[in-house]
Structures are given as C-alpha cells and as structure tokens.
KEVEXTOR-142428 format. One record per residue (C-alpha): residue number from 1; chain; x, y, z. Coordinates in nm, 4 decimals. Layout:
% KEVEXTOR-142428
NUM|A|X|Y|Z
...
***
This chain:
% KEVEXTOR-142428
1|A|1.3130|-5.1890|7.1694
2|A|1.2314|-5.1162|6.8084
3|A|0.8635|-5.1107|6.7176
4|A|0.7457|-5.4230|6.5383
5|A|0.6764|-5.3870|6.1680
6|A|0.3054|-5.3855|6.0930
7|A|0.2059|-5.7092|5.9219
8|A|0.1298|-5.6525|5.5557
9|A|-0.2225|-5.7556|5.4599
10|A|-0.2311|-6.0579|5.2296
11|A|-0.4850|-6.2048|4.9908
12|A|-0.5140|-6.5558|4.8444
13|A|-0.4885|-6.5911|4.4666
14|A|-0.4922|-6.8925|4.2317
15|A|-0.2401|-6.8719|3.9506
16|A|-0.3853|-6.9114|3.6008
17|A|-0.0410|-6.9469|3.4384
18|A|0.2933|-7.0863|3.5476
19|A|0.4968|-6.8124|3.7058
20|A|0.8515|-6.7757|3.8320
21|A|0.9418|-6.6653|4.1826
22|A|1.2239|-6.4231|4.2597
23|A|1.4552|-6.7198|4.3229
24|A|1.3901|-6.8502|3.9652
25|A|1.1753|-7.1437|4.0848
26|A|0.8691|-7.2226|3.8720
27|A|0.5301|-7.2060|4.0437
28|A|0.2753|-7.4106|3.8460
29|A|-0.0651|-7.2815|3.7372
30|A|-0.3398|-7.3744|3.9829
31|A|-0.1244|-7.3021|4.2866
32|A|-0.2940|-7.0929|4.5554
33|A|-0.0625|-6.8348|4.7129
34|A|-0.1056|-6.5805|4.9922
35|A|0.0426|-6.2613|4.8476
36|A|0.0580|-5.8992|4.9610
37|A|-0.2581|-5.7229|4.8405
38|A|-0.0680|-5.4994|4.5932
39|A|0.1005|-5.7997|4.4264
40|A|-0.2282|-5.9926|4.4195
41|A|-0.4061|-5.6984|4.2524
42|A|-0.1295|-5.6699|3.9896
43|A|-0.1521|-6.0404|3.8977
44|A|-0.5331|-6.0267|3.8796
45|A|-0.5298|-5.7067|3.6699
46|A|-0.2829|-5.8678|3.4271
47|A|-0.4974|-6.1817|3.3903
48|A|-0.2342|-6.4030|3.5526
49|A|-0.4368|-6.4992|3.8636
50|A|-0.7840|-6.4993|4.0149
51|A|-0.9134|-6.4497|4.3664
52|A|-0.9064|-6.7664|4.5738
53|A|-1.0954|-6.6524|4.8819
54|A|-1.4427|-6.7820|4.9677
55|A|-1.7514|-6.5792|4.8892
56|A|-1.9344|-6.4364|5.1887
57|A|-2.1354|-6.7153|5.3470
58|A|-1.9076|-6.9912|5.2081
59|A|-1.6523|-6.9645|5.4878
***
C-alpha cells in the first residue's frame, strides 16, 4: 500500500474582493473559504482577504 498523503493544513479567510477560481468561476467578496495556509497568506499579504478564524476565547 502507498502511504497516505499528509493532509495540508488549511486556514479560513474571508475574501475582500471578488476573485476567480482556477475553473474561471467568480467567487464573490465576503465568501469564507478554507484554503491551504500558503494560499491564505498570499491573499492576506496582497490585501485580497482577511483571517476568518475566531479569536482565542471566542470559539
């Protein structure tokens, strides 16, 4: 048996702008997505999204 691929860690982000997925479908601003951490960090760094996870104690 082949070893199972390790699950990539994901983080929730809220889109600040409309964005387009790889399949050319529009994702409207305000949508919360679970993205791989690297992709989430890129969107946040570029001002396109914000963190959407609860603050400690708000869970």
